[in-house]
DRENLO-867792 format. One record per residue: residue number from 1; residue in three letters; chain; x, y, z of N, C-alpha, C in turn. Coordinates in nm, 4 decimals. Layout:
<atoms>
NUM;ALA;A;X;Y;Z;X;Y;Z;X;Y;Z .
...
</atoms>
This chain:
<atoms>
1;MET;A;4.8380;-6.7589;-5.1658;4.7681;-6.8098;-5.2798;4.7621;-6.9615;-5.2789 .
2;TYR;A;4.8676;-7.0233;-5.2321;4.8663;-7.1676;-5.2271;4.7653;-7.2149;-5.1243 .
3;GLY;A;4.7053;-7.3295;-5.1517;4.6119;-7.3885;-5.0593;4.4695;-7.3371;-5.0768 .
4;GLN;A;4.4466;-7.2405;-5.1620;4.3129;-7.1862;-5.1848;4.2743;-7.2091;-5.3296 .
5;SER;A;4.2809;-7.3320;-5.3706;4.2682;-7.3609;-5.5127;4.1414;-7.4354;-5.5508 .
6;ASP;A;4.0421;-7.4340;-5.4642;3.9130;-7.4952;-5.4975;3.9266;-7.6406;-5.5414 .
7;GLY;A;4.0024;-7.7188;-5.4685;4.0117;-7.8602;-5.4997;4.1374;-7.9006;-5.5746 .
8;TYR;A;4.2111;-7.8060;-5.6278;4.3373;-7.8382;-5.6933;4.4449;-7.8300;-5.5874 .
9;VAL;A;4.4995;-7.9446;-5.5512;4.5901;-7.9547;-5.4388;4.7101;-7.8629;-5.4566 .
10;ASP;A;4.7225;-7.7688;-5.3643;4.8368;-7.6794;-5.3562;4.8709;-7.6073;-5.4862 .
11;SER;A;4.7743;-7.5789;-5.5652;4.7982;-7.5032;-5.6868;4.7671;-7.3570;-5.6608 .
12;PRO;A;4.8495;-7.2679;-5.7128;4.8168;-7.1263;-5.6977;4.7031;-7.0830;-5.7897 .
13;LEU;A;4.6696;-7.1670;-5.8875;4.5583;-7.1377;-5.9777;4.4284;-7.1877;-5.9158 .
14;THR;A;4.3290;-7.1020;-5.9134;4.1984;-7.1444;-5.8652;4.1239;-7.2151;-5.9779 .
15;HIS;A;4.0171;-7.2795;-5.9404;3.9320;-7.3448;-6.0407;3.8808;-7.2403;-6.1395 .
16;GLN;A;3.8469;-7.1216;-6.0890;3.7989;-7.0137;-6.1757;3.9078;-6.9684;-6.2728 .
17;ASP;A;4.0325;-6.9615;-6.2259;4.1436;-6.9248;-6.3147;4.1556;-7.0246;-6.4295 .
18;ILE;A;4.1485;-7.1511;-6.3958;4.1623;-7.2562;-6.4973;4.0450;-7.2508;-6.5953 .
19;GLN;A;3.9244;-7.2295;-6.5432;3.8075;-7.2176;-6.6310;3.8207;-7.0964;-6.7232 .
20;LYS;A;3.8725;-6.9868;-6.6694;3.8900;-6.8647;-6.7497;3.9863;-6.8910;-6.8652 .
21;ILE;A;4.0937;-6.9628;-6.8372;4.1912;-6.9964;-6.9406;4.1295;-7.0936;-7.0415 .
22;ASP;A;4.0637;-7.1961;-6.9901;4.0067;-7.2987;-7.0781;3.8951;-7.2458;-7.1669 .
23;ALA;A;3.8322;-7.1368;-7.1265;3.7229;-7.0791;-7.2058;3.7733;-6.9962;-7.3243 .
24;ARG;A;3.9024;-6.9718;-7.3302;3.9580;-6.8880;-7.4371;3.9596;-6.9644;-7.5683 .
25;ASN;A;3.9505;-6.8918;-7.6771;3.9525;-6.9506;-7.8105;4.0964;-6.9521;-7.8635 .
26;ILE;A;4.1786;-7.0325;-7.7969;4.3180;-7.0493;-7.8366;4.3480;-7.1991;-7.8365 .
27;SER;A;4.4598;-7.2354;-7.8942;4.4944;-7.3777;-7.9037;4.5187;-7.4370;-7.7647 .
28;SER;A;4.5093;-7.5686;-7.7556;4.5353;-7.6360;-7.6283;4.6801;-7.6137;-7.5851 .
29;GLN;A;4.7705;-7.6027;-7.6817;4.9103;-7.5747;-7.6493;4.9236;-7.4359;-7.5862 .
30;ASP;A;4.8523;-7.3373;-7.6408;4.8557;-7.2022;-7.5840;4.7916;-7.1995;-7.4452 .
31;LYS;A;4.6852;-7.2768;-7.4257;4.6217;-7.2843;-7.2935;4.7172;-7.3448;-7.1919 .
32;HIS;A;4.7883;-7.4480;-7.2331;4.8846;-7.5114;-7.1434;4.9961;-7.4126;-7.1062 .
33;TYR;A;5.0477;-7.3428;-7.2064;5.1505;-7.2414;-7.1834;5.0987;-7.1344;-7.0872 .
34;LEU;A;4.9765;-7.0920;-7.1069;4.9159;-6.9891;-7.0230;4.9010;-7.0374;-6.8786 .
35;ARG;A;4.8594;-7.1621;-6.8603;4.8491;-7.2174;-6.7242;4.9858;-7.2223;-6.6570 .
36;LEU;A;5.0883;-7.2633;-6.7319;5.2231;-7.2686;-6.6751;5.2736;-7.1292;-6.6379 .
37;LEU;A;5.2513;-7.0324;-6.7262;5.2963;-6.8966;-6.7007;5.2213;-6.8357;-6.5819 .
38;ALA;A;5.0908;-6.8596;-6.5744;5.0116;-6.8097;-6.4614;5.0566;-6.8763;-6.3314 .
39;HIS;A;5.0832;-7.0056;-6.3370;5.1315;-7.0775;-6.2191;5.2622;-7.0143;-6.1706 .
40;ALA;A;5.3518;-6.9869;-6.2623;5.4797;-6.9256;-6.2258;5.4588;-6.7857;-6.1683 .
41;LEU;A;5.3740;-6.7053;-6.2323;5.3474;-6.5700;-6.1821;5.2926;-6.5750;-6.0405 .
42;PHE;A;5.1919;-6.6568;-6.0171;5.1299;-6.6631;-5.8850;5.2270;-6.7191;-5.7818 .
43;THR;A;5.3125;-6.8108;-5.8227;5.4137;-6.8642;-5.7311;5.5136;-6.7559;-5.6944 .
44;LEU;A;5.5627;-6.6820;-5.7942;5.6591;-6.5748;-5.7666;5.5958;-6.4651;-5.6814 .
45;GLN;A;5.4681;-6.4353;-5.7021;5.3983;-6.3391;-5.6175;5.3915;-6.3903;-5.4742 .
46;SER;A;5.3653;-6.5186;-5.4584;5.3587;-6.5782;-5.3259;5.4946;-6.5736;-5.2564 .
47;VAL;A;5.5997;-6.6033;-5.3306;5.7356;-6.5953;-5.2739;5.7627;-6.4538;-5.2255 .
48;ALA;A;5.7338;-6.3566;-5.3108;5.7591;-6.2165;-5.2763;5.6759;-6.1716;-5.1568 .
49;ASN;A;5.5542;-6.2217;-5.1438;5.4665;-6.1817;-5.0340;5.4962;-6.2544;-4.9036 .
50;THR;A;5.5568;-6.3716;-4.9122;5.5791;-6.4540;-4.7945;5.7103;-6.4222;-4.7244 .
51;LEU;A;5.8133;-6.4015;-4.8019;5.9459;-6.3787;-4.7441;5.9725;-6.2307;-4.7275 .
52;GLU;A;6.0644;-6.2009;-4.6400;6.1079;-6.0620;-4.6303;6.1756;-6.0273;-4.7613 .
53;PHE;A;6.1164;-5.9352;-4.8310;6.1649;-5.9028;-4.9642;6.1642;-5.7521;-4.9770 .
54;PRO;A;6.2811;-5.6893;-4.9834;6.2886;-5.5435;-4.9768;6.2183;-5.4698;-5.0902 .
55;ASP;A;6.2173;-5.5253;-5.2096;6.1552;-5.4567;-5.3221;6.0572;-5.5513;-5.3892 .
56;CYS;A;5.9317;-5.5407;-5.3502;5.8301;-5.6335;-5.4012;5.7971;-5.6121;-5.5482 .
57;LYS;A;5.8581;-5.5127;-5.6110;5.8369;-5.4951;-5.7548;5.9377;-5.5777;-5.8341 .
58;GLN;A;6.0413;-5.6229;-5.7690;6.1429;-5.7052;-5.8338;6.1095;-5.8528;-5.8130 .
59;LEU;A;6.1356;-5.9308;-5.9148;6.1138;-6.0744;-5.9034;6.2120;-6.1340;-5.8039 .
60;PRO;A;6.1656;-6.2273;-5.7212;6.2580;-6.2927;-5.6283;6.3615;-6.3751;-5.7047 .
61;ASN;A;6.4841;-6.3752;-5.6548;6.5900;-6.4521;-5.7193;6.5802;-6.5999;-5.6792 .
62;LYS;A;6.6677;-6.6809;-5.7383;6.6636;-6.8251;-5.7117;6.6827;-6.8572;-5.5643 .
63;GLU;A;6.7672;-6.7802;-5.4962;6.7931;-6.8051;-5.3544;6.6663;-6.7836;-5.2716 .
64;LYS;A;6.5926;-6.6776;-5.3018;6.4671;-6.6506;-5.2296;6.3632;-6.7583;-5.2618 .
65;CYS;A;6.3587;-6.8018;-5.3872;6.2653;-6.9079;-5.4253;6.3002;-7.0391;-5.3555 .
66;LEU;A;6.4272;-7.0693;-5.3470;6.4716;-7.1894;-5.2761;6.4340;-7.1804;-5.1284 .
67;GLU;A;6.4587;-7.0655;-5.0680;6.4235;-7.0453;-4.9273;6.2734;-7.0681;-4.9070 .
68;TRP;A;6.1924;-7.0142;-4.9976;6.0474;-7.0298;-4.9895;6.0078;-7.1768;-5.0026 .
69;LEU;A;6.0681;-7.2482;-5.0974;6.0367;-7.3902;-5.1160;6.0683;-7.4713;-4.9912 .
70;ILE;A;6.1783;-7.4376;-4.9260;6.2197;-7.5116;-4.8072;6.1331;-7.4746;-4.6870 .
71;LEU;A;6.1170;-7.3447;-4.6617;6.0456;-7.2990;-4.5423;5.8942;-7.3141;-4.5524 .
72;ASN;A;5.8372;-7.2885;-4.6683;5.6919;-7.2840;-4.6806;5.6303;-7.4029;-4.7510 .
73;ARG;A;5.7088;-7.4767;-4.8233;5.6546;-7.5895;-4.8976;5.7106;-7.7227;-4.8494 .
74;GLY;A;5.8112;-7.7182;-4.7597;5.8622;-7.8403;-4.6996;5.9573;-7.9219;-4.7855 .
75;PHE;A;6.0115;-7.8628;-4.8906;6.1063;-7.9356;-4.9744;6.2449;-7.9301;-4.9141 .
76;ASN;A;6.3249;-8.0249;-4.9541;6.4652;-8.0287;-4.9157;6.5462;-7.9762;-5.0330 .
77;LYS;A;6.6507;-7.9057;-5.0028;6.7378;-7.8481;-5.1059;6.7887;-7.9537;-5.2034 .
78;GLU;A;6.7996;-8.0765;-5.1569;6.8546;-8.1853;-5.2385;6.7502;-8.2564;-5.3237 .
79;ASP;A;6.6229;-8.2263;-5.3039;6.5169;-8.2897;-5.3844;6.5396;-8.2593;-5.5321 .
80;SER;A;6.5304;-8.3609;-5.6159;6.5538;-8.3402;-5.7592;6.4518;-8.2441;-5.8185 .
81;PHE;A;6.3309;-8.2437;-5.7653;6.2259;-8.1548;-5.8125;6.2670;-8.0081;-5.7965 .
82;VAL;A;6.3349;-7.9762;-5.6898;6.3674;-7.8373;-5.6562;6.4505;-7.7716;-5.7654 .
83;ALA;A;6.5543;-7.8373;-5.8104;6.6413;-7.7791;-5.9136;6.5642;-7.7546;-6.0435 .
84;VAL;A;6.4823;-7.8498;-6.0828;6.4039;-7.8361;-6.2054;6.3015;-7.7237;-6.1902 .
85;PHE;A;6.2337;-7.7195;-6.0766;6.1327;-7.6173;-6.0526;6.1945;-7.4776;-6.0532 .
86;LEU;A;6.3094;-7.4637;-5.9904;6.3762;-7.3333;-5.9881;6.4177;-7.2890;-6.1284 .
87;GLU;A;6.4630;-7.3805;-6.2103;6.4980;-7.3473;-6.3486;6.3750;-7.3035;-6.4268 .
88;GLN;A;6.2638;-7.3742;-6.4061;6.1391;-7.3382;-6.4749;6.0889;-7.2014;-6.4294 .
89;LEU;A;6.0993;-7.1732;-6.2994;6.0600;-7.0414;-6.2492;6.1475;-6.9319;-6.3087 .
90;ASP;A;6.2759;-6.9607;-6.3210;6.3691;-6.8627;-6.3779;6.3342;-6.8331;-6.5242 .
91;THR;A;6.3032;-6.9368;-6.5996;6.2634;-6.9191;-6.7400;6.1344;-6.8379;-6.7494 .
92;ALA;A;6.0375;-6.8721;-6.6658;5.9106;-6.7988;-6.6663;5.9315;-6.6545;-6.6219 .
93;ALA;A;6.0206;-6.6322;-6.5256;6.0472;-6.4966;-6.4773;6.0985;-6.4077;-6.5903 .
94;LYS;A;6.1815;-6.4630;-6.6752;6.2321;-6.3860;-6.7904;6.1170;-6.3492;-6.8847 .
95;GLN;A;6.0260;-6.4406;-6.9053;5.9107;-6.4125;-6.9906;5.8186;-6.3095;-6.9257 .
96;LEU;A;5.8026;-6.3180;-6.7946;5.7194;-6.2217;-6.7223;5.7813;-6.0819;-6.7244 .
97;GLU;A;5.9133;-6.0750;-6.7246;5.9788;-5.9446;-6.7356;5.9457;-5.8791;-6.8697 .
98;VAL;A;5.9471;-5.9571;-6.9748;5.9116;-5.9054;-7.1075;5.7664;-5.8568;-7.1077 .
99;LEU;A;5.6768;-5.9360;-7.0508;5.5359;-5.8969;-7.0451;5.5153;-5.7727;-6.9593 .
100;GLY;A;5.5889;-5.7640;-6.8495;5.5786;-5.6465;-6.7640;5.6171;-5.5202;-6.8392 .
101;LYS;A;5.7231;-5.5286;-6.9180;5.7643;-5.4131;-6.9991;5.6574;-5.3784;-7.1012 .
102;HIS;A;5.5962;-5.4797;-7.1596;5.4899;-5.4569;-7.2586;5.3731;-5.3795;-7.1966 .
103;TYR;A;5.3383;-5.4143;-7.0725;5.2240;-5.3517;-7.0050;5.2654;-5.2357;-6.9127 .
104;PHE;A;5.3935;-5.2024;-6.9091;5.4450;-5.0914;-6.8275;5.4176;-5.1114;-6.6783 .
105;VAL;A;5.4347;-5.2356;-6.6328;5.4211;-5.2674;-6.4906;5.5360;-5.3604;-6.4518 .
106;SER;A;5.5572;-5.3740;-6.3224;5.6565;-5.4723;-6.2794;5.5987;-5.6114;-6.3056 .
107;PRO;A;5.6831;-5.7100;-6.3267;5.6332;-5.8452;-6.3545;5.5371;-5.8968;-6.2471 .
108;LEU;A;5.5625;-5.8623;-6.1214;5.4776;-5.9105;-6.0131;5.3417;-5.8423;-6.0092 .
109;GLU;A;5.3263;-5.7339;-6.0836;5.1980;-5.6635;-6.0891;5.1103;-5.7122;-6.2049 .
110;LEU;A;5.1619;-5.8034;-6.2835;5.0826;-5.8578;-6.3943;4.9610;-5.9327;-6.3407 .
111;SER;A;4.8572;-5.9376;-6.4211;4.7356;-6.0106;-6.3844;4.7135;-6.1258;-6.4823 .
112;LEU;A;4.6282;-6.2164;-6.4437;4.5915;-6.3266;-6.5331;4.5308;-6.2720;-6.6619 .
113;ASP;A;4.4484;-6.1682;-6.6507;4.3876;-6.1094;-6.7705;4.4932;-6.0562;-6.8671 .
114;GLN;A;4.5990;-5.9959;-6.8149;4.7059;-5.9467;-6.9024;4.7791;-6.0624;-6.9692 .
115;LEU;A;4.8021;-6.1704;-6.8959;4.8663;-6.2883;-6.9561;4.7788;-6.3432;-7.0686 .
116;ILE;A;4.6500;-6.3535;-7.0423;4.5567;-6.4045;-7.1436;4.5568;-6.3135;-7.2661 .
117;ASP;A;4.5435;-6.1839;-7.2433;4.5415;-6.0885;-7.3549;4.6664;-6.0999;-7.4406 .
118;PHE;A;4.7804;-6.1113;-7.3751;4.9060;-6.1184;-7.4486;4.9131;-6.2458;-7.5317 .
119;VAL;A;4.8780;-6.3590;-7.4725;4.8825;-6.4859;-7.5458;4.7846;-6.4823;-7.6625 .
120;GLU;A;4.6667;-6.4263;-7.6422;4.5704;-6.4177;-7.7516;4.6209;-6.3240;-7.8628 .
121;MET;A;4.6946;-6.2228;-7.8249;4.7479;-6.1291;-7.9243;4.8633;-6.1925;-8.0033 .
122;VAL;A;4.9481;-6.2661;-7.9349;5.0683;-6.3218;-7.9972;5.0410;-6.4545;-8.0676 .
123;ALA;A;4.9522;-6.5369;-8.0141;4.9286;-6.6704;-8.0689;4.8940;-6.6707;-8.2177 .
124;PRO;A;4.8031;-6.5850;-8.2653;4.7723;-6.5877;-8.4082;4.8928;-6.5496;-8.4943 .
125;GLN;A;4.9788;-6.4622;-8.4450;5.0965;-6.4195;-8.5198;5.1976;-6.5331;-8.5323 .
126;VAL;A;5.2055;-6.6158;-8.4285;5.3014;-6.7261;-8.4293;5.2583;-6.8342;-8.5277 .
127;ARG;A;5.1290;-6.8560;-8.5415;5.0775;-6.9613;-8.6292;5.0815;-6.9228;-8.7761 .
128;THR;A;5.0872;-6.7942;-8.8077;5.0840;-6.7547;-8.9494;5.2212;-6.7484;-9.0097 .
</atoms>
């Protein structure tokens, strides 16, 4: 998924994905959250697809994500970005697990459309 982002350098989100999110009738804060969650989902899918991963229905753990960052993205384990990114992926993974249960699929089987639907369903409830 990385590297095929229609001009967005090394983003797992394509230009079409971003346009799809931006076209929604939700707040800019919800759009930002949706982009972050989609970025995390597509990254975790890429990790699971790239590395030897025995159960592709399970989210990759921090060790697998670190291995992917080092081997496929060229980061060093000591880079300050790595620790922060892994924490953010872990937080997003927990949210994706909740969404997966909601849709009766594994978190890695979620789609952008399901993320959008969920945010649109929950966003009005949060504001009221």
